[in-house]
Biopython code that builds the backbone (N, CA, C, O; Angstrom):
import numpy as np
from Bio.PDB.StructureBuilder import StructureBuilder

atoms = [
    (1, "UNK", "N", (127.847, 110.387, 139.637)),
    (1, "UNK", "CA", (127.007, 110.228, 140.812)),
    (1, "UNK", "C", (125.630, 109.749, 140.371)),
    (1, "UNK", "O", (124.974, 110.395, 139.554)),
    (2, "UNK", "N", (125.211, 108.658, 140.894)),
    (2, "UNK", "CA", (123.901, 108.098, 140.568)),
    (2, "UNK", "C", (122.866, 108.613, 141.557)),
    (2, "UNK", "O", (123.185, 108.992, 142.683)),
    (3, "UNK", "N", (121.653, 108.615, 141.115)),
    (3, "UNK", "CA", (120.574, 109.049, 141.991)),
    (3, "UNK", "C", (119.572, 107.937, 142.177)),
    (3, "UNK", "O", (119.453, 107.058, 141.323)),
    (4, "UNK", "N", (118.859, 107.960, 143.264)),
    (4, "UNK", "CA", (117.832, 106.952, 143.497)),
    (4, "UNK", "C", (118.409, 105.566, 143.653)),
    (4, "UNK", "O", (119.369, 105.360, 144.396)),
    (5, "UNK", "N", (117.807, 104.596, 142.935)),
    (5, "UNK", "CA", (118.211, 103.196, 143.062)),
    (5, "UNK", "C", (119.277, 102.778, 142.057)),
    (5, "UNK", "O", (119.755, 101.645, 142.094)),
    (6, "UNK", "N", (119.648, 103.678, 141.169)),
    (6, "UNK", "CA", (120.648, 103.288, 140.160)),
    (6, "UNK", "C", (122.060, 103.439, 140.706)),
    (6, "UNK", "O", (122.319, 104.273, 141.573)),
    (7, "UNK", "N", (122.964, 102.625, 140.192)),
    (7, "UNK", "CA", (124.338, 102.692, 140.651)),
    (7, "UNK", "C", (125.112, 103.704, 139.807)),
    (7, "UNK", "O", (124.631, 104.136, 138.760)),
    (8, "UNK", "N", (126.286, 104.074, 140.249)),
    (8, "UNK", "CA", (127.121, 105.023, 139.522)),
    (8, "UNK", "C", (127.444, 104.484, 138.134)),
    (8, "UNK", "O", (127.792, 103.313, 137.981)),
    (9, "UNK", "N", (127.327, 105.333, 137.137)),
    (9, "UNK", "CA", (127.666, 104.959, 135.775)),
    (9, "UNK", "C", (126.586, 104.236, 135.005)),
    (9, "UNK", "O", (126.794, 103.902, 133.839)),
    (10, "UNK", "N", (125.447, 103.982, 135.607)),
    (10, "UNK", "CA", (124.414, 103.206, 134.929)),
    (10, "UNK", "C", (123.803, 103.967, 133.748)),
    (10, "UNK", "O", (123.422, 103.350, 132.753)),
    (11, "UNK", "N", (123.707, 105.282, 133.842)),
    (11, "UNK", "CA", (123.165, 106.063, 132.731)),
    (11, "UNK", "C", (124.110, 105.984, 131.539)),
    (11, "UNK", "O", (123.672, 105.797, 130.404)),
    (12, "UNK", "N", (125.402, 106.128, 131.797)),
    (12, "UNK", "CA", (126.377, 106.031, 130.707)),
    (12, "UNK", "C", (126.378, 104.630, 130.099)),
    (12, "UNK", "O", (126.528, 104.482, 128.886)),
    (13, "UNK", "N", (126.214, 103.617, 130.920)),
    (13, "UNK", "CA", (126.147, 102.249, 130.403)),
    (13, "UNK", "C", (124.942, 102.083, 129.486)),
    (13, "UNK", "O", (125.033, 101.403, 128.464)),
    (14, "UNK", "N", (123.821, 102.691, 129.834)),
    (14, "UNK", "CA", (122.617, 102.628, 128.998)),
    (14, "UNK", "C", (122.861, 103.325, 127.661)),
    (14, "UNK", "O", (122.461, 102.817, 126.614)),
    (15, "UNK", "N", (123.512, 104.478, 127.695)),
    (15, "UNK", "CA", (123.821, 105.205, 126.465)),
    (15, "UNK", "C", (124.752, 104.373, 125.595)),
    (15, "UNK", "O", (124.522, 104.233, 124.394)),
    (16, "UNK", "N", (125.801, 103.819, 126.195)),
    (16, "UNK", "CA", (126.759, 103.001, 125.448)),
    (16, "UNK", "C", (126.073, 101.786, 124.816)),
    (16, "UNK", "O", (126.343, 101.450, 123.663)),
    (17, "UNK", "N", (125.199, 101.138, 125.564)),
    (17, "UNK", "CA", (124.492, 99.961, 125.045)),
    (17, "UNK", "C", (123.579, 100.350, 123.883)),
    (17, "UNK", "O", (123.480, 99.614, 122.901)),
    (18, "UNK", "N", (122.920, 101.490, 123.987)),
    (18, "UNK", "CA", (122.052, 101.955, 122.898)),
    (18, "UNK", "C", (122.862, 102.242, 121.643)),
    (18, "UNK", "O", (122.447, 101.895, 120.537)),
    (19, "UNK", "N", (124.007, 102.869, 121.812)),
    (19, "UNK", "CA", (124.866, 103.162, 120.666)),
    (19, "UNK", "C", (125.379, 101.881, 120.019)),
    (19, "UNK", "O", (125.390, 101.769, 118.793)),
    (20, "UNK", "N", (125.801, 100.923, 120.822)),
    (20, "UNK", "CA", (126.288, 99.649, 120.278)),
    (20, "UNK", "C", (125.190, 98.922, 119.506)),
    (20, "UNK", "O", (125.450, 98.347, 118.449)),
    (21, "UNK", "N", (123.963, 98.945, 120.032)),
    (21, "UNK", "CA", (122.841, 98.309, 119.343)),
    (21, "UNK", "C", (122.583, 98.980, 117.996)),
    (21, "UNK", "O", (122.354, 98.297, 116.998)),
    (22, "UNK", "N", (122.620, 100.297, 117.962)),
    (22, "UNK", "CA", (122.364, 101.035, 116.729)),
    (22, "UNK", "C", (123.471, 100.792, 115.709)),
    (22, "UNK", "O", (123.188, 100.634, 114.521)),
    (23, "UNK", "N", (124.713, 100.760, 116.148)),
    (23, "UNK", "CA", (125.831, 100.479, 115.237)),
    (23, "UNK", "C", (125.678, 99.086, 114.642)),
    (23, "UNK", "O", (125.891, 98.900, 113.444)),
    (24, "UNK", "N", (125.314, 98.113, 115.459)),
    (24, "UNK", "CA", (125.121, 96.743, 114.964)),
    (24, "UNK", "C", (123.965, 96.681, 113.972)),
    (24, "UNK", "O", (124.047, 95.973, 112.968)),
    (25, "UNK", "N", (122.896, 97.412, 114.243)),
    (25, "UNK", "CA", (121.741, 97.424, 113.337)),
    (25, "UNK", "C", (122.145, 97.991, 111.971)),
    (25, "UNK", "O", (121.792, 97.428, 110.934)),
    (26, "UNK", "N", (122.878, 99.093, 111.972)),
    (26, "UNK", "CA", (123.288, 99.720, 110.722)),
    (26, "UNK", "C", (124.254, 98.827, 109.965)),
    (26, "UNK", "O", (124.153, 98.698, 108.745)),
    (27, "UNK", "N", (125.185, 98.213, 110.671)),
    (27, "UNK", "CA", (126.142, 97.309, 110.010)),
    (27, "UNK", "C", (125.431, 96.131, 109.363)),
    (27, "UNK", "O", (125.848, 95.661, 108.304)),
    (28, "UNK", "N", (124.367, 95.651, 109.986)),
    (28, "UNK", "CA", (123.647, 94.509, 109.426)),
    (28, "UNK", "C", (122.920, 94.876, 108.134)),
    (28, "UNK", "O", (122.581, 93.994, 107.345)),
    (29, "UNK", "N", (122.680, 96.159, 107.914)),
    (29, "UNK", "CA", (121.984, 96.605, 106.715)),
    (29, "UNK", "C", (122.933, 96.940, 105.561)),
    (29, "UNK", "O", (122.482, 97.203, 104.446)),
    (30, "UNK", "N", (124.238, 96.932, 105.822)),
    (30, "UNK", "CA", (125.189, 97.238, 104.767)),
    (30, "UNK", "C", (125.161, 96.143, 103.706)),
    (30, "UNK", "O", (125.035, 94.955, 104.004)),
    (31, "UNK", "N", (125.281, 96.584, 102.473)),
    (31, "UNK", "CA", (125.316, 95.627, 101.376)),
    (31, "UNK", "C", (126.628, 94.861, 101.413)),
    (31, "UNK", "O", (127.638, 95.371, 101.900)),
    (32, "UNK", "N", (126.614, 93.687, 100.921)),
    (32, "UNK", "CA", (127.822, 92.873, 100.857)),
    (32, "UNK", "C", (127.885, 92.192, 99.508)),
    (32, "UNK", "O", (126.981, 92.338, 98.685)),
    (33, "UNK", "N", (128.927, 91.467, 99.288)),
    (33, "UNK", "CA", (129.058, 90.735, 98.044)),
    (33, "UNK", "C", (129.670, 91.566, 96.937)),
    (33, "UNK", "O", (130.410, 92.517, 97.187)),
    (34, "UNK", "N", (129.353, 91.196, 95.723)),
    (34, "UNK", "CA", (129.938, 91.839, 94.551)),
    (34, "UNK", "C", (129.236, 93.162, 94.258)),
    (34, "UNK", "O", (128.009, 93.253, 94.307)),
    (35, "UNK", "N", (130.023, 94.171, 93.955)),
    (35, "UNK", "CA", (129.482, 95.487, 93.631)),
    (35, "UNK", "C", (128.983, 95.518, 92.188)),
    (35, "UNK", "O", (129.470, 94.780, 91.331)),
    (36, "UNK", "N", (128.017, 96.375, 91.939)),
    (36, "UNK", "CA", (127.535, 96.582, 90.574)),
    (36, "UNK", "C", (128.525, 97.464, 89.826)),
    (36, "UNK", "O", (129.180, 98.316, 90.426)),
    (37, "UNK", "N", (128.634, 97.264, 88.534)),
    (37, "UNK", "CA", (129.522, 98.106, 87.739)),
    (37, "UNK", "C", (128.799, 99.344, 87.223)),
    (37, "UNK", "O", (129.430, 100.336, 86.857)),
    (38, "UNK", "N", (127.461, 99.274, 87.197)),
    (38, "UNK", "CA", (126.653, 100.421, 86.769)),
    (38, "UNK", "C", (125.579, 100.684, 87.812)),
    (38, "UNK", "O", (125.072, 99.759, 88.446)),
    (39, "UNK", "N", (125.242, 101.941, 87.981)),
    (39, "UNK", "CA", (124.249, 102.366, 88.972)),
    (39, "UNK", "C", (122.875, 101.774, 88.642)),
    (39, "UNK", "O", (122.449, 101.783, 87.487)),
    (40, "UNK", "N", (122.199, 101.266, 89.652)),
    (40, "UNK", "CA", (120.864, 100.690, 89.458)),
    (40, "UNK", "C", (119.800, 101.751, 89.217)),
    (40, "UNK", "O", (118.728, 101.439, 88.699)),
    (41, "UNK", "N", (120.074, 102.994, 89.582)),
    (41, "UNK", "CA", (119.110, 104.078, 89.409)),
    (41, "UNK", "C", (119.254, 104.764, 88.048)),
    (41, "UNK", "O", (118.280, 104.901, 87.308)),
    (42, "UNK", "N", (120.491, 105.197, 87.721)),
    (42, "UNK", "CA", (120.687, 106.032, 86.531)),
    (42, "UNK", "C", (121.560, 105.375, 85.459)),
    (42, "UNK", "O", (121.779, 105.970, 84.404)),
    (43, "UNK", "N", (122.053, 104.184, 85.704)),
    (43, "UNK", "CA", (122.876, 103.419, 84.770)),
    (43, "UNK", "C", (124.244, 104.056, 84.492)),
    (43, "UNK", "O", (124.899, 103.700, 83.512)),
    (44, "UNK", "N", (124.676, 104.982, 85.332)),
    (44, "UNK", "CA", (126.012, 105.574, 85.193)),
    (44, "UNK", "C", (127.047, 104.563, 85.683)),
    (44, "UNK", "O", (126.756, 103.763, 86.572)),
    (45, "UNK", "N", (128.251, 104.590, 85.113)),
    (45, "UNK", "CA", (129.282, 103.662, 85.600)),
    (45, "UNK", "C", (129.705, 104.005, 87.028)),
    (45, "UNK", "O", (129.812, 105.176, 87.391)),
    (46, "UNK", "N", (129.942, 102.976, 87.823)),
    (46, "UNK", "CA", (130.429, 103.164, 89.197)),
    (46, "UNK", "C", (131.936, 102.976, 89.155)),
    (46, "UNK", "O", (132.411, 101.914, 88.754)),
    (47, "UNK", "N", (132.701, 103.989, 89.562)),
    (47, "UNK", "CA", (134.168, 103.885, 89.498)),
    (47, "UNK", "C", (134.696, 102.702, 90.314)),
    (47, "UNK", "O", (134.140, 102.336, 91.349)),
    (48, "UNK", "N", (135.780, 102.123, 89.816)),
    (48, "UNK", "CA", (136.365, 100.963, 90.478)),
    (48, "UNK", "C", (136.784, 101.291, 91.918)),
    (48, "UNK", "O", (136.636, 100.457, 92.812)),
    (49, "UNK", "N", (137.304, 102.499, 92.142)),
    (49, "UNK", "CA", (137.729, 102.886, 93.488)),
    (49, "UNK", "C", (136.548, 102.831, 94.460)),
    (49, "UNK", "O", (136.709, 102.404, 95.604)),
    (50, "UNK", "N", (135.363, 103.258, 94.013)),
    (50, "UNK", "CA", (134.170, 103.214, 94.878)),
    (50, "UNK", "C", (133.773, 101.760, 95.137)),
    (50, "UNK", "O", (133.409, 101.403, 96.258)),
    (51, "UNK", "N", (133.843, 100.925, 94.102)),
    (51, "UNK", "CA", (133.473, 99.519, 94.267)),
    (51, "UNK", "C", (134.421, 98.795, 95.210)),
    (51, "UNK", "O", (134.002, 97.912, 95.959)),
    (52, "UNK", "N", (135.691, 99.163, 95.176)),
    (52, "UNK", "CA", (136.676, 98.531, 96.063)),
    (52, "UNK", "C", (136.506, 99.020, 97.506)),
    (52, "UNK", "O", (136.644, 98.239, 98.447)),
    (53, "UNK", "N", (136.207, 100.303, 97.677)),
    (53, "UNK", "CA", (136.077, 100.879, 99.017)),
    (53, "UNK", "C", (134.783, 100.472, 99.702)),
    (53, "UNK", "O", (134.725, 100.418, 100.930)),
    (54, "UNK", "N", (133.742, 100.184, 98.923)),
    (54, "UNK", "CA", (132.423, 99.896, 99.476)),
    (54, "UNK", "C", (131.870, 98.628, 98.825)),
    (54, "UNK", "O", (131.061, 98.723, 97.903)),
    (55, "UNK", "N", (132.286, 97.442, 99.279)),
    (55, "UNK", "CA", (131.809, 96.195, 98.669)),
    (55, "UNK", "C", (130.284, 96.098, 98.697)),
    (55, "UNK", "O", (129.649, 96.398, 99.708)),
    (56, "UNK", "N", (129.715, 95.680, 97.586)),
    (56, "UNK", "CA", (128.270, 95.532, 97.490)),
    (56, "UNK", "C", (127.545, 96.795, 97.078)),
    (56, "UNK", "O", (126.315, 96.841, 97.110)),
    (57, "UNK", "N", (128.293, 97.827, 96.688)),
    (57, "UNK", "CA", (127.672, 99.094, 96.313)),
    (57, "UNK", "C", (126.789, 98.899, 95.076)),
    (57, "UNK", "O", (127.159, 98.173, 94.153)),
    (58, "UNK", "N", (125.634, 99.543, 95.065)),
    (58, "UNK", "CA", (124.673, 99.389, 93.963)),
    (58, "UNK", "C", (124.371, 100.720, 93.272)),
    (58, "UNK", "O", (123.812, 100.729, 92.176)),
    (59, "UNK", "N", (124.736, 101.850, 93.903)),
    (59, "UNK", "CA", (124.391, 103.168, 93.370)),
    (59, "UNK", "C", (125.638, 104.015, 93.164)),
    (59, "UNK", "O", (126.636, 103.845, 93.865)),
    (60, "UNK", "N", (125.576, 104.939, 92.189)),
    (60, "UNK", "CA", (126.659, 105.901, 92.013)),
    (60, "UNK", "C", (126.610, 106.914, 93.166)),
    (60, "UNK", "O", (125.659, 106.924, 93.948)),
    (61, "UNK", "N", (127.612, 107.739, 93.263)),
    (61, "UNK", "CA", (127.696, 108.686, 94.374)),
    (61, "UNK", "C", (126.510, 109.637, 94.386)),
    (61, "UNK", "O", (125.940, 109.897, 95.446)),
    (62, "UNK", "N", (126.126, 110.166, 93.218)),
    (62, "UNK", "CA", (125.018, 111.121, 93.162)),
    (62, "UNK", "C", (123.696, 110.491, 93.603)),
    (62, "UNK", "O", (122.945, 111.086, 94.376)),
    (63, "UNK", "N", (123.419, 109.295, 93.113)),
    (63, "UNK", "CA", (122.169, 108.617, 93.494)),
    (63, "UNK", "C", (122.185, 108.213, 94.964)),
    (63, "UNK", "O", (121.152, 108.277, 95.630)),
    (64, "UNK", "N", (123.341, 107.797, 95.481)),
    (64, "UNK", "CA", (123.464, 107.446, 96.891)),
    (64, "UNK", "C", (123.213, 108.666, 97.761)),
    (64, "UNK", "O", (122.520, 108.575, 98.774)),
    (65, "UNK", "N", (123.777, 109.819, 97.369)),
    (65, "UNK", "CA", (123.581, 111.053, 98.132)),
    (65, "UNK", "C", (122.105, 111.454, 98.145)),
    (65, "UNK", "O", (121.579, 111.874, 99.176)),
    (66, "UNK", "N", (121.440, 111.322, 96.992)),
    (66, "UNK", "CA", (120.015, 111.658, 96.916)),
    (66, "UNK", "C", (119.189, 110.728, 97.801)),
    (66, "UNK", "O", (118.252, 111.171, 98.465)),
    (67, "UNK", "N", (119.535, 109.439, 97.812)),
    (67, "UNK", "CA", (118.826, 108.466, 98.652)),
    (67, "UNK", "C", (119.002, 108.795, 100.127)),
    (67, "UNK", "O", (118.038, 108.766, 100.892)),
    (68, "UNK", "N", (120.230, 109.108, 100.528)),
    (68, "UNK", "CA", (120.494, 109.437, 101.928)),
    (68, "UNK", "C", (119.800, 110.728, 102.340)),
    (68, "UNK", "O", (119.308, 110.834, 103.464)),
    (69, "UNK", "N", (119.755, 111.696, 101.454)),
    (69, "UNK", "CA", (119.074, 112.959, 101.761)),
    (69, "UNK", "C", (117.582, 112.718, 101.955)),
    (69, "UNK", "O", (116.965, 113.274, 102.863)),
    (70, "UNK", "N", (117.015, 111.889, 101.095)),
    (70, "UNK", "CA", (115.590, 111.555, 101.195)),
    (70, "UNK", "C", (115.312, 110.809, 102.504)),
    (70, "UNK", "O", (114.311, 111.084, 103.166)),
    (71, "UNK", "N", (116.183, 109.873, 102.883)),
    (71, "UNK", "CA", (116.005, 109.099, 104.111)),
    (71, "UNK", "C", (116.147, 109.968, 105.351)),
    (71, "UNK", "O", (115.442, 109.748, 106.336)),
    (72, "UNK", "N", (117.036, 110.945, 105.328)),
    (72, "UNK", "CA", (117.262, 111.814, 106.488)),
    (72, "UNK", "C", (116.040, 112.659, 106.788)),
    (72, "UNK", "O", (115.752, 112.938, 107.952)),
    (73, "UNK", "N", (115.326, 113.066, 105.771)),
    (73, "UNK", "CA", (114.136, 113.902, 105.973)),
    (73, "UNK", "C", (113.023, 113.151, 106.697)),
    (73, "UNK", "O", (112.200, 113.761, 107.379)),
    (74, "UNK", "N", (112.999, 111.848, 106.552)),
    (74, "UNK", "CA", (111.906, 111.065, 107.144)),
    (74, "UNK", "C", (112.304, 110.483, 108.500)),
    (74, "UNK", "O", (112.109, 109.294, 108.751)),
    (75, "UNK", "N", (112.848, 111.303, 109.350)),
    (75, "UNK", "CA", (113.210, 110.828, 110.682)),
    (75, "UNK", "C", (114.690, 110.906, 110.888)),
    (75, "UNK", "O", (115.193, 111.882, 111.445)),
    (76, "UNK", "N", (115.400, 109.894, 110.446)),
    (76, "UNK", "CA", (116.848, 109.903, 110.544)),
    (76, "UNK", "C", (117.350, 109.834, 111.965)),
    (76, "UNK", "O", (116.635, 109.427, 112.880)),
    (77, "UNK", "N", (118.579, 110.236, 112.131)),
    (77, "UNK", "CA", (119.243, 110.174, 113.423)),
    (77, "UNK", "C", (119.424, 111.577, 113.951)),
    (77, "UNK", "O", (119.747, 112.492, 113.193)),
    (78, "UNK", "N", (119.219, 111.759, 115.252)),
    (78, "UNK", "CA", (119.476, 113.048, 115.879)),
    (78, "UNK", "C", (120.984, 113.206, 116.009)),
    (78, "UNK", "O", (121.606, 112.592, 116.877)),
    (79, "UNK", "N", (121.565, 114.022, 115.153)),
    (79, "UNK", "CA", (123.015, 114.181, 115.147)),
    (79, "UNK", "C", (123.478, 115.237, 116.149)),
    (79, "UNK", "O", (124.681, 115.462, 116.281)),
    (80, "UNK", "N", (122.572, 115.880, 116.847)),
    (80, "UNK", "CA", (122.965, 116.868, 117.848)),
    (80, "UNK", "C", (123.637, 116.195, 119.042)),
    (80, "UNK", "O", (124.536, 116.764, 119.661)),
    (81, "UNK", "N", (123.199, 115.003, 119.352)),
    (81, "UNK", "CA", (123.804, 114.244, 120.434)),
    (81, "UNK", "C", (123.502, 114.800, 121.819)),
    (81, "UNK", "O", (124.303, 114.633, 122.738)),
    (82, "UNK", "N", (122.361, 115.456, 121.979)),
    (82, "UNK", "CA", (122.030, 115.971, 123.296)),
    (82, "UNK", "C", (121.784, 114.787, 124.235)),
    (82, "UNK", "O", (121.302, 113.737, 123.810)),
    (83, "UNK", "N", (122.110, 114.963, 125.478)),
    (83, "UNK", "CA", (121.981, 113.900, 126.456)),
    (83, "UNK", "C", (120.536, 113.446, 126.582)),
    (83, "UNK", "O", (120.267, 112.251, 126.702)),
    (84, "UNK", "N", (119.589, 114.406, 126.555)),
    (84, "UNK", "CA", (118.181, 114.052, 126.688)),
    (84, "UNK", "C", (117.715, 113.150, 125.554)),
    (84, "UNK", "O", (116.966, 112.200, 125.783)),
    (85, "UNK", "N", (118.158, 113.443, 124.325)),
    (85, "UNK", "CA", (117.697, 112.637, 123.195)),
    (85, "UNK", "C", (118.272, 111.231, 123.257)),
    (85, "UNK", "O", (117.641, 110.300, 122.757)),
    (86, "UNK", "N", (119.439, 111.040, 123.847)),
    (86, "UNK", "CA", (120.040, 109.720, 123.923)),
    (86, "UNK", "C", (119.414, 108.873, 125.018)),
    (86, "UNK", "O", (119.541, 107.649, 124.992)),
    (87, "UNK", "N", (118.758, 109.479, 125.956)),
    (87, "UNK", "CA", (118.172, 108.743, 127.071)),
    (87, "UNK", "C", (116.765, 108.243, 126.760)),
    (87, "UNK", "O", (116.203, 107.467, 127.532)),
    (88, "UNK", "N", (116.203, 108.667, 125.664)),
    (88, "UNK", "CA", (114.823, 108.263, 125.317)),
    (88, "UNK", "C", (114.780, 106.870, 124.785)),
    (88, "UNK", "O", (113.707, 106.371, 124.446)),
]
sb = StructureBuilder()
sb.init_structure("model")
sb.init_model(0)
sb.init_chain("A")
sb.init_seg("    ")
for serial, (resi, resn, name, xyz) in enumerate(atoms, 1):
    if name == "N":
        sb.init_residue(resn, " ", resi, " ")
    sb.init_atom(name, np.array(xyz, "f"), 0.0, 1.0, " ", f" {name:<3s}", serial, name[0])
structure = sb.get_structure()
């Protein structure tokens, strides 16, 4: 049920469009091309299975996890998924 001047389903359409935009933004930032055989941070070997599963990988699992943890602290994504946070 829509309220005011909006039509039915318009809020959900806005949420869906925001999610699609964010997914496209993240996909555009994924590395591509040939994977490194050694980690750029610690010089540890990157297993072949990781290189095959994630083309363009530059970091070992430990360094990647540390990078993601550091990035999450500085804002990151609201993983709670509350309706109010998605409407902002």
